[in-house]
C-alpha positions in Angstrom: 59.8 -22.0 -27.4 58.4 -19.2 -29.3 55.0 -20.7 -28.7 54.9 -20.6 -25.1 56.7 -17.3 -25.0 53.8 -15.6 -26.2 51.5 -16.8 -23.9 50.2 -14.5 -21.4 50.7 -16.2 -18.0 48.0 -16.4 -15.2 49.9 -13.6 -12.9 50.3 -11.4 -15.8 50.4 -8.1 -15.3 48.1 -7.0 -17.7 46.5 -3.9 -17.2 43.1 -4.8 -18.4 42.6 -7.9 -15.9 43.5 -5.4 -12.9 41.1 -2.7 -14.2 38.3 -5.4 -14.1 39.7 -6.2 -10.9 39.3 -3.6 -9.5 35.8 -2.5 -10.8 33.6 -4.9 -9.2 30.9 -4.1 -7.8 31.6 -6.1 -4.4 30.0 -5.1 -0.9 32.1 -2.5 1.6 31.7 -3.3 5.4 33.0 -0.7 7.0 33.1 -2.9 10.1 36.4 -4.3 8.8 37.6 -0.4 9.1 37.1 -0.7 13.0 39.9 -1.2 15.1 39.9 -4.5 17.5 39.7 -3.3 21.0 42.4 -5.2 23.6 39.1 -5.4 25.8 37.3 -7.2 23.5 40.1 -9.7 22.9 40.4 -10.8 26.5 36.5 -11.2 26.2 36.8 -13.7 24.0 39.8 -15.2 25.3 38.3 -16.0 28.7 35.5 -17.4 26.1 37.2 -19.9 24.5 37.4 -23.4 25.5 40.5 -25.0 26.8 41.5 -28.7 25.3 40.7 -27.6 21.9 42.6 -28.1 18.7 44.8 -25.8 18.0 44.1 -23.0 14.9 45.6 -22.9 11.8 48.6 -20.9 13.8 48.9 -23.8 15.9 49.2 -22.1 19.0 46.7 -23.6 21.4 44.0 -21.9 23.1 46.1 -22.1 26.5 48.9 -20.4 25.1 46.8 -17.4 24.1 45.3 -17.0 27.1 48.6 -16.6 29.3 47.8 -12.9 28.1 44.1 -12.3 29.3 44.3 -11.2 32.0 46.5 -7.9 30.8 44.8 -4.7 31.3 47.4 -3.7 28.3 48.9 -5.3 25.5 52.5 -4.7 27.2 53.6 -8.2 26.6 55.3 -8.9 23.3 53.4 -12.0 23.1 50.1 -9.7 23.9 51.2 -7.8 21.0 51.0 -10.7 18.1 47.5 -10.4 19.1 46.1 -7.5 17.9 
């Protein structure tokens, strides 16, 4: 039991581990900070084919397309997408 208490968990709050993660020199893509426009979502929905298997959300494209003609995301379902 004593040995187990001395082991550090993979999910420990070790400050050195956090420092190493924060100092990584990864590329930063500014495109990720640009807000997604409703207009572009609508274009994507219209281009999406019907009768395809749903994505990981398990919602088919036919369901998502219900809101493709809304000029602004007014319905609660449309607001989920943005």
